[in-house]
C-alpha positions as CSV (number, residue, x, y, z in Angstrom):
1,X,86.0,14.2,-34.6
2,X,89.5,13.7,-33.5
3,X,91.2,11.1,-31.3
4,X,92.8,13.3,-28.7
5,X,91.3,14.5,-25.4
6,X,93.1,17.6,-24.3
7,X,90.5,19.1,-21.9
8,X,91.8,19.9,-18.4
9,X,91.3,16.6,-16.5
10,X,90.2,15.8,-12.9
11,X,92.9,15.6,-10.2
12,X,95.2,12.6,-10.7
13,X,94.6,11.3,-7.2
14,X,91.0,10.6,-8.2
15,X,91.9,8.4,-11.2
16,X,91.3,4.7,-11.8
17,X,88.1,4.9,-9.9
18,X,84.6,5.7,-10.3
19,X,84.3,9.3,-11.7
20,X,81.4,11.5,-12.5
21,X,81.2,13.3,-15.8
22,X,82.0,17.0,-15.3
23,X,79.2,17.8,-17.7
24,X,76.3,15.5,-17.3
25,X,77.1,13.8,-14.0
26,X,77.0,10.3,-15.3
27,X,79.3,7.8,-13.7
28,X,82.2,6.0,-15.5
29,X,85.4,4.3,-14.5
30,X,88.6,6.3,-15.4
31,X,91.3,4.1,-16.9
32,X,94.4,6.2,-15.8
33,X,96.5,5.7,-12.8
34,X,97.7,8.7,-10.8
35,X,100.4,10.6,-12.8
36,X,99.6,8.7,-16.0
37,X,97.2,11.2,-17.6
38,X,97.7,9.9,-21.1
39,X,96.9,6.2,-20.7
40,X,93.1,6.5,-20.1
41,X,90.5,5.2,-22.6
42,X,89.5,8.8,-23.2
43,X,92.7,9.6,-25.0
44,X,92.0,6.9,-27.6
45,X,88.4,7.5,-28.6
46,X,86.8,9.8,-31.1
47,X,86.4,13.2,-29.5
48,X,83.9,15.7,-30.6
49,X,86.3,18.6,-31.7
50,X,83.6,21.2,-31.6
51,X,82.5,20.3,-28.1
52,X,86.1,20.2,-26.9
53,X,86.8,23.7,-28.4
54,X,83.7,25.0,-26.7
55,X,84.5,23.5,-23.2
56,X,88.2,24.7,-23.4
57,X,86.9,28.2,-23.9
58,X,85.0,27.9,-20.7
59,X,87.9,28.9,-18.4
60,X,86.2,27.4,-15.4
61,X,85.5,24.0,-16.9
62,X,87.8,21.2,-15.6
63,X,87.1,17.6,-15.4
64,X,86.7,14.3,-17.2
65,X,83.9,13.5,-19.5
66,X,81.9,10.3,-19.8
67,X,82.0,8.3,-23.1
68,X,78.7,9.8,-24.2
69,X,79.7,13.4,-23.7
70,X,83.2,13.0,-25.0
71,X,81.9,11.6,-28.3
72,X,79.4,14.5,-28.6
73,X,76.3,12.5,-27.7
74,X,75.5,14.7,-24.7
75,X,72.6,13.0,-22.9
76,X,69.4,14.8,-21.8
77,X,69.1,16.1,-18.3
78,X,65.5,14.6,-18.2
79,X,64.8,12.9,-14.9
80,X,61.5,11.3,-16.1
81,X,59.6,13.4,-13.5
82,X,57.8,15.9,-15.9
83,X,56.1,18.6,-13.8
84,X,56.0,22.2,-14.5
85,X,57.1,24.7,-11.9
86,X,54.7,27.4,-10.6
87,X,55.4,29.7,-13.6
88,X,54.3,26.9,-16.0
89,X,57.5,27.6,-18.1
90,X,60.1,25.1,-16.8
91,X,60.2,21.5,-15.7
92,X,60.6,21.4,-11.9
93,X,62.8,18.2,-12.2
94,X,65.3,19.1,-14.9
95,X,64.9,22.8,-14.8
96,X,64.8,23.2,-18.6
97,X,62.4,25.5,-20.3
98,X,59.6,24.0,-22.4
99,X,61.5,25.3,-25.5
100,X,64.7,23.5,-24.4
101,X,63.0,20.3,-23.8
102,X,61.2,20.5,-27.2
103,X,64.4,21.3,-29.1
104,X,66.7,18.9,-27.3
105,X,66.9,16.3,-30.0
106,X,67.9,18.9,-32.6
107,X,70.5,20.7,-30.5
108,X,74.1,20.4,-31.3
109,X,76.6,18.9,-28.7
110,X,77.7,22.5,-27.9
111,X,74.2,23.7,-27.3
112,X,73.5,20.7,-25.1
113,X,76.7,21.3,-23.2
114,X,75.7,24.9,-22.7
115,X,72.4,23.9,-21.3
116,X,74.3,21.4,-18.9
117,X,76.7,24.1,-17.8
118,X,73.8,26.5,-17.0
119,X,71.9,23.8,-15.1
120,X,75.1,22.9,-13.1
121,X,75.7,26.6,-12.3
122,X,72.2,27.1,-11.1
123,X,72.5,24.0,-8.9
124,X,75.7,25.2,-7.3
125,X,74.2,28.6,-6.7
126,X,71.0,27.2,-5.1
């Protein structure tokens, strides 16, 4: 892990306020003021380099990450409402397959991010 966060950030006008993680949606408070991109807490914490490289390769990914995601501890999308959809293959609450749910604790930060990106895209397209 490195100590720099060089992912494309959210718009400066939204800074020093409650933010939502661009990956998992968790809330956090950004520490930068508008126009002061490099003074936020996120530029001074251990950043998961593999995750950062992956997200930078996703040309459409822009936004700030919460402390958990930034450090590589990407949280589960579980909503604690475990019900299978009509096909019996996916959770109707978090929309992950049974295989994704079962493997979550062994997935890398990149694989967890990949799942979040798929879930976020499906939600936008719905």
